[in-house]
N, C-alpha and C positions, 0 to 999 in steps of 0.2 A: 504493500500500500504506500510505503514511503516513496517508491519510484513513481507512482501515480500522482501523489501530492506534489512531488518535485516538478513533474510535467505540467500539472494544472497551474501551479504557481508561476512557472516560467512563461508558459504560453499566455496565461491570463494577464500577467504584468506586461508582457510584450504588446498584447492587443490594446490594453488600457492606456499604456503610454502613447501608442500610436494614435488612439482616439483623442487623448488630451492634446496632442500636437495638432490634430484636425481642428479642435475648437480654438486653439490659440492663434491660428492664422489660417484664413480660408483657403487661399490658393496654395501657400507653402505646405500647410498641413495636409491638404488633399494629396499633394504629390508625395509627401513623406509617408502618408498612410499606405498608399499603394506601393511605394518603394520598399516598405517593410514586409510586403506580402510574401516575398521569398523566405524571409526569416520565419514567419508563421509556418510556412510549409515545411521548413527544415526541422522545426520542432516535431511536427507530426511524423515526418519520415524517420526521425531519430528514435522517438519513444515507442511508436506503435509496433514496430517489429519485436520489441522486447516485452510487450504486454502479454499477459495470459488472457483467457476468455473474459474474466471479470474486468480486467483493465481495458480491454477493447470496448466492452459495453459502456463502462463509465466514461471512457474517452470520447466515444461518439455522442453520448448524452451531453457531456460538458461542451462539446463543439456546437451542438444544437442550441444549448442555452445561451452561449456567448453570441452566436449568430442572431438569435432572437432578440437579445438585449440590444445589439447594434441596430437591427431593423426597427425596433420600437423607438429608439432614440432618434434615428433618422426620420422616422414618420412624424414624431412630435415636433422636430425642428422644421420639417416641411409644413406642417399644419400652422405653426406659429408664423413662419415666413409668408405663407399664402394668405393668412388672415390679416396680418398687420403691415406687411411690406408690399406685396403684390396688389395693385388696385383691382378691385372687383370689376370685371368686364360685363357681367350679366347680373341683372336683378330679377328675382322671381316676379312673375306677373302679378301675383296676389299682393306682394309687398309694394309693387309700383302702384297698383290701384288704391291701396290703403293710403299711400303717400299723396296721391292725387286728391283723394277725398279729404285728407287732412288739410292740404293746401287750399282747396276750394272753401272749406269751412273757415279758414283763417281769412281768406279774401272777403267772404261775406261779412265776417265780424268787423274787418277794417272798414268796409263800405258803410256798415251801420254806424260805426263809431264816427266816421267822417260826417255822415248825415246829422248825427246828434250834435257834433261840434258846430256845424254850420247853423243848425237851429238855435243853439245857445247864443251864438254870436248875433244872429238876427234879433233874438229876444232881448239881448243886452242893448242893442241899438235902440229898440223901441220905436223905430220909425220905418216908414216905407221909402223905397227908392224915390228920390226927387223931393222929399220933404226936408225941411230944415229943423234943426234942434231949437227948442224954445230956450229963452234965457234962463240960465241956471241948470239946464240939463247937461248931463255928461254922457258921452258915448264913445265908441271906438272911432278913430279917425278913418274915414273912408278913403281908400286908395284911388286916386284919379289918374287916368292916363295922361301922358304928356300931350301938349297941343299938337294936333295934326297926326297923332299916332292912331293906328287902327286897332280894333280889338280882334281882327282876323289876320293872323300872320301868314298862314299857309295860303289862304285864298287871295290875299294881296300879292303873294309871290306868283300865283297863277296868272293874275292880271298882268303883272309886269312881264312874265314870260311870253304871253301872247301879244303884248304890245311890241315886243322886240322881234318876234317871229310869228307870223300868221300861218296857220295850217292851210296849205293849198294842195289839192289832190291833182297830181300830174299823171298818174297811171291811167291808161285808157280804160274806159268803162264800156267794154264791148263784149262781155262774156255772158253765157247763159247759166242758169242754175245747175244744169248737168255738168258743164265745164267747171263751175266753181267747186263742186264736190270733188272732182278728180284733181284739180289744182291743189286744193288744201290737203287731200289725202297723200298726194305725191310729195308735197312740201314736208309734211309731218314724217314721212318715211325717210326721205333723203337727207333732210337737214336737222331733224329732231330725233331720229332714231325711234320713232313711235309708229306702230303698225295698227291702223284702225280698219275695221271692216267698212266697206262702202255703205252698207245699210246704216251703220252708226252715224256716219257723216251726213247721210241723207236725212236721218231722223233729227239730228242736231240743227241743221239749217232749216228744216221744216218747222221745228219748234220755235225758231226765231220769228216765224211768220204769224204765230198764233198766240204768243204769250211773251210778256217782258220778263218772266221768271222761269228759269229752267232748273230743275233739280236733278243732279247726277247721283244716282244711288248705286251701291254695289259693295262687294267685299274689298278690303284694303289691298292696294297694290295693283289695281287694274287700270289705273290711269285716269281717275276721275278729275283730279286737279290738273293733270297734264293736258287734257283736252282743251279747256279754255285758255290755258297758258300758251299752248302751241298755236291756237287760233289767234291770240293776240300777236304772237310773233309773225304769223302769216299776214296779218293786217298792217304790219309796221306800226302797231300801236299796242304796247304791252298791256295786257289785262291787269287791272288793279286787284291784287290779292289781299283780302281783309280776313284775318284769322279771327274767327268767333271764339269768345272766351266763355267758360262755364258760368261766370258770374254775371253775364248780361241779363238784365231783368226789365229794361225799358228802352225807349228810343234814344235816350241820352247816351247810352253806351255805344250806339251805332253812329249817331250823328255828332255828338259832342254836347257840351253845355257851357253856359255863360257863368263865369265866376263873378258873383255880385260884388265882391270886395276888390278884386284886382281889375275888374271890368275888362277882362280878357276872355275870349271864347276859346275853349279847349277843343280845337278842331280834330276830327277823326280823319283817317285816310279814306274812309267811305265818303264823307262829305266832300273832301278834296277831289275825289274821282268824279263824282257826279257834277261838281261845279266846273271841273276842267272840260267836261263834255259840252258845256254851254258855249264854248268857243270853237268847237270842232265840227266839221262836216262829216267826218268818217265815223265808223262804228266803234263803240267803246263797250268793254265788258268789265263788270265789277263782280268779283268772285267772293262769295261768302264761304270760306273754307271751313269744313266741319261745322256746318250751320246748325246742326241739331245737338251740339254740345250744350247749348242753352235752348230754352223753349222759343221756337221761332215766332209764335204768335205774340210773345211778350215784346220783342224788340223790333220785329219787322212787319207787324200787322198794319201799321199806319201806312207804310210804303205800299204794301199790297193793295190796300183800299184806295189809295191815291191813284194807282195805276189802273184801277177799274173804271175811273171816270171816262166817259165816252169822248170827251173833248180833251186832247193832249194839252191845250192851253191851261187846263185846270190841274195839271200834274205839278202841284206846288207843295213843297214840304216846309213847314214852319221851322225856322232856325232861331231867330230872336224876335221878341215882341215889339221892338221899336226900330227906328232907322237913324243911323248916324251919317254925317257927311263923309266920314272916312271909311264907311263900309265898302266892301268889294262892289265893283261896277254891276255885276250881274245878279246881285241880290235884289229881289223885287219886294219892297216893303217888309224886309226881314225874312223873306221866303226864297228858297232856291228851287228853280224849275228843273224837272226831269225831262230832258228832251227825248224825242223819238229815236235818237241815234244811240240810246243807252239800253243795255240789257243786263240783267242780274242772273248770275249762275251760282247755285248753291251746291256744294258737295256734302254728301251725307253717308255715314256708316250706320249700320243697324246692329248695335251691340249693347252690352250692359252699361257702357259709359255715356250713352246718348239718350235723348228724349225722343218719344214718338212724334212724328210730324202729323198734325191733325188734318182732317179732311178740308178744313177751311183753307189751308195752305195748298194742299194737293189740287183742289178744284181750280185755283187761280193760276197754277203753274203747270208746266209739262214735265213729266217725270221720264227720265231716260235711265234704264238699267244697264250697268256695265259690270258684268260678272265673269268675263273671260278675258284672257290676255291675247293681244293681237298676234297673228301669225306673220312672220317676216315674208315679204314678197318683193319682187323686182319691179321697178317702174322708172320712168323718166323723171329728171329733176324738174322742180317747179319753183320759180322765184316768188318771194313775198310780194304782196300787192296791197295798196290802199283801196278800200272799198267805200265809195260814196254811199252813205246811208239812204239818200234819196233814190239813188239808182237801184239799190237792193230792194227798197220798198216798191219801186216800179216793177221789178222782176216778180215780186210777190203778187202784185195786182195783175200782171199779165198772166201768171199761172192760174189765178182764180177765174180770169175771163176765159182762158183756153181750156182748162180742165176742171170745171165746176163739178161738185158732187152731183151725180145723176139723180133725176127724180125717182127712179126705181129704187136706188140705194136709200134715198131719204124716206121713202115709204116703208122700206124694210126696217130702217132705224126706228120709225114711229111704232111699228109693230113690236120690235124688240123692246122698246121702252115700256110699252104696256105690259109685256110679258114679265119683265124684270120687276116692275112695280107690283104686279099681282102676286108673284112668287117669292120675291125677296125684299119687298118694301123699300126699294131703291129706285131713284129716278135719274134721268139724264140731266135735265135742267137746260135752260136757254144758254147759259155760259158754256157748257160742255158742247152743246150742239154747234155754237158759233166757232169754238175752237176746232171742231172736226171739219167744218166748212173752210176754215183757213189753212188747216194742216194738210189735208188730203191733196188739194190741187198742187201745192208746192212739192209734196212728196212725189207726186206723179211727174212733175217737171224735172225733179232731180234724178229721175230714172226708175222710180217705183211704179206700183200699180194702185188703182183706187182701192181695191179690196185689201191690199197690203197695208196702206195707210190707215184704213178703217180698222183693220185688225189690231194695229198697234194702239190706236187711240182708245178703242173699246177695252183693251186689256188693262191699260194703265190709268184710264180715267173712270171706268165703271167696275170692271171685275176685280180690280185691286181692292175695292171696298169690301169684297167678300171675306177678306182676312179678319174683319171685325165681327163676322157672323159666327153663330154657333154651328160649326161645320158638322158636328156629329148629327144634328137634327136636319141638316140641309143637304146631305149627300144625295138623296133621291132627287131633290129639285135640281141639283147641279148636274146630275146625269141627264135629266130631262133637258136642261139648258143646252148641253153639248149637242144632244139630238136635235134641238130646235135650231141651233146655229147651222148644223148640217142641212136641215130642211130648207131654211130661209136663204142661206147664202151659197149653198151648193156643197156637195160632198168633196172633202179634201180642202175646203176653204177654211179660213180663220185658224191656221195651225197654232199661232202664238196664243190666241185666246183660249183655245181648247186645252193646250198644254198647261197654261197657267191655272185654269180651273181644276185640272186633274191633279196638279201639285198641291193645291189648297185642300182638295179632298184627301190626298194621302197624308197631309199634315194633321188632318183631323182624326 
């Protein structure tokens, strides 16, 4: 046994000394540790041939124990190194969602605190704006702007920019809607590396003809934001990207607000974008990115209602209640006008971090589903081009005159309307019927068919509402609806609508 203890002592001390050298200097110790490996082996080759059976067993066990100790120590060092030294590159999704919820709660608390402070200041003043303090009264000194200074910094900058350089469209306006689809698709392919189906581009341009609001829905990573972004690049007029925040609760978050104490207006990028369009003859796109992170009807309902006015001259949004001589030129009595060259595009994800978009918003907008990634294809290059909004409106009018929805199709729509009312308690409404009459002719002019355009509009304007029904009790009615579509519009027609109804049935 003395022989074994001598072996165990010598090899143990040799390994421990080498391990101590490892801790004392990272690079030198690592080299020394492995340099002594031959010494460790020499002890084994010297003692093991002299062992009896018991010595062999004890020797092997001791080597396993020593190896285990070394592995455990290395593992603990690695864990400490990974936890405190190496930055974490990935955060668990649940932890990230918790952090987002915590930050949102803090933002809401800060906003409430700001509102309380403002209310306290106003109450301390004890006066209304424009009133003077009576003799003997005290109050906070009101901050007044310097003489000639405007309360709108960004909008005044827009005025100066267009004074120095007026926007003039020099590109020839001699294209058709069919050619416009191909030009944009080829541009996105060759210059942006984005591959869109022709049907998607046809739908997008047709949506511009029937609504000022377009909603791009779908799973993340399918190019919802890229579509309006690349469209802006194609138009030589970058789309204004406005990131919606979860804390948005009213119109002031979207447009901005007047600070009653500094007399400065906190202008938003959204306000700047629509004001910039008052100077331009070309098309402008304002993107509300991740629009359903907050409730859309809270912050955008007023804009939607304004755009419903039949006369575009009434598309006025209140900004300030009064007028100053130093206000921007194109503010009309404290209001900014939304011109017919302006469209709004919202992107929306449907997941646990977002709110449901209500029917009030869906009815006024055109929804485009983007749930597939584009397939690469070969095409000719297409240069960017400015588009005169008046010329585009003329193309839409020509399409409505050349390809109006046929009387036969309108009669079938009336019959389908009564069928849906009777069986599902849902109705088309005049707004949706008008959108169909505007959408379908442009869809045909872009290269589609009347039944194809109708199929799309019925799916995402009418049948989409079936998602809110009790599907379990409506399956028989939905099966009958599919048969009714086959009977009214022809066998094999309406593939999108029938497929959508079948998916809803399977979900139920």
